[in-house]
C-alpha positions in Angstrom: -15.0 -16.4 -23.2 -11.5 -17.6 -24.0 -10.4 -14.0 -24.8 -11.5 -12.9 -21.3 -9.4 -15.6 -19.7 -6.4 -14.6 -21.9 -6.8 -11.0 -20.9 -7.1 -11.8 -17.2 -4.2 -14.1 -17.4 -2.1 -11.5 -19.2 -2.9 -8.9 -16.6 -2.1 -11.3 -13.8 1.2 -12.2 -15.4 2.0 -8.5 -15.9 1.3 -7.9 -12.2 3.6 -10.8 -11.2 6.4 -9.4 -13.4 6.0 -6.0 -11.8 6.2 -7.4 -8.3 9.3 -9.5 -9.2 10.9 -6.4 -10.7 10.2 -4.5 -7.5 11.7 -7.2 -5.3 14.8 -7.8 -7.5 15.6 -4.2 -8.3 18.1 -3.0 -5.8 17.2 0.2 -4.0 19.8 2.9 -3.8 22.0 2.5 -0.8 24.0 4.9 1.4 26.7 4.0 3.9 25.7 5.8 7.0 27.3 6.1 10.4 25.9 6.0 13.9 28.1 7.7 16.5 27.7 5.9 19.9 29.5 6.6 23.1 31.8 3.7 22.4 32.4 3.6 18.6 31.3 4.6 15.1 29.0 2.0 13.5 28.7 1.7 9.7 25.4 0.7 8.1 24.6 0.1 4.5 21.1 1.5 4.2 18.6 1.2 1.4 16.8 4.5 0.9 13.1 4.3 0.9 12.7 7.5 -1.1 9.5 7.0 -3.0 5.9 6.3 -1.8 6.2 2.7 -3.2 9.4 2.0 -1.4 8.1 3.5 1.8 5.0 1.4 1.6 6.8 -1.8 0.8 9.7 -1.3 3.2 11.3 -4.6 4.3 8.1 -6.6 3.7 8.3 -10.1 2.3 12.1 -10.3 2.8 13.3 -13.5 4.5 16.7 -12.0 5.7 18.6 -8.9 6.1 22.5 -9.0 6.0 24.3 -7.8 9.1 25.0 -4.1 9.2 22.3 -3.5 6.6 18.9 -1.9 6.9 16.5 0.7 5.4 16.1 4.4 6.1 12.8 6.2 5.8 12.7 10.0 5.6 9.4 11.8 6.3 8.5 14.9 4.4 7.8 16.8 7.6 8.4 15.8 11.3 5.5 13.6 12.5 4.8 11.0 15.0 6.5 7.8 13.8 3.9 5.2 12.7 5.2 1.8 11.5 3.9 -1.8 11.5 5.2 -5.3 10.8 2.5 -6.6 8.5 4.1 -9.0 5.9 7.5 -8.5 7.5 9.3 -11.7 8.2 12.4 -10.2 9.9 12.3 -9.1 13.5 13.5 -5.5 13.6 14.8 -2.7 15.7 13.6 0.8 14.7 15.8 3.8 15.3 13.7 7.0 15.1 15.5 10.3 14.6 14.8 14.0 14.6 15.6 16.7 12.1 19.2 16.9 13.4 19.6 13.1 12.7 19.8 12.4 16.4 18.1 9.2 17.7 15.2 10.2 19.9 13.3 6.9 20.2 14.2 3.2 19.8 11.7 0.4 19.4 13.5 -2.9 19.9 12.5 -6.4 18.6 9.4 -5.5 16.6 7.6 -8.8 16.1 7.2 -10.2 12.5 3.7 -10.0 11.1 2.4 -8.0 14.0 -0.1 -5.4 12.8 0.0 -3.3 16.0 1.0 0.2 15.1 4.4 1.2 16.5 4.4 4.9 17.3 6.7 7.5 18.8 5.9 9.7 21.7 7.3 12.7 19.8 7.4 13.9 16.1 10.3 12.4 14.2 11.9 13.0 10.8 12.6 9.4 9.9 13.5 5.9 11.0 16.2 3.3 10.3 15.2 -0.3 10.4 17.8 -2.9 11.2 17.9 -6.5 12.4 16.4 -7.0 15.9 19.1 -6.9 18.6 21.3 -4.5 16.7 20.6 -1.5 19.0 21.3 -3.5 22.2 24.4 -5.3 20.8 25.9 -1.9 19.7 24.8 0.1 22.7 22.8 2.5 20.6 20.8 5.0 22.7 18.8 8.2 22.4 21.1 11.1 21.6 23.4 9.1 19.3 24.1 10.9 16.1 23.5 9.6 12.6 25.7 10.8 9.7 24.3 9.9 6.3 24.9 11.3 2.7 21.1 11.8 2.3 21.1 14.5 5.0 20.3 18.0 3.8 23.3 20.4 3.5 22.1 22.5 6.4 22.4 19.6 8.9 
């Protein structure tokens, strides 16, 4: 019986260590620009480039530094589908097309809300930033994103 408890405890400890590693390990970042009608904005974006990173996103984080966020790239254009489960930070979501043009903005996504946030059209990705960022910086549909992760042909 004691061996079973030790094994269960060991597995539990290993899971906790793996979760801690995922949270503490810094994701790769890119400095991206958003070209608005008024100015060029610079964002430091973590790249959600694996299934695990895309699944975790910004969940469980208590804060997000100003001018920081996360970029998600979809393998093929699709209707954007995000939610705020386990997300503590209110977010703006900037959905973009294959040309890295913003085509839809969802402002002030509510923390922990499990309502699915969708786009009216297929998109190639989304950038998540602190809520209020889009309005404060006058970001609108048609603004261009320039990012090192873009494919050469774009």
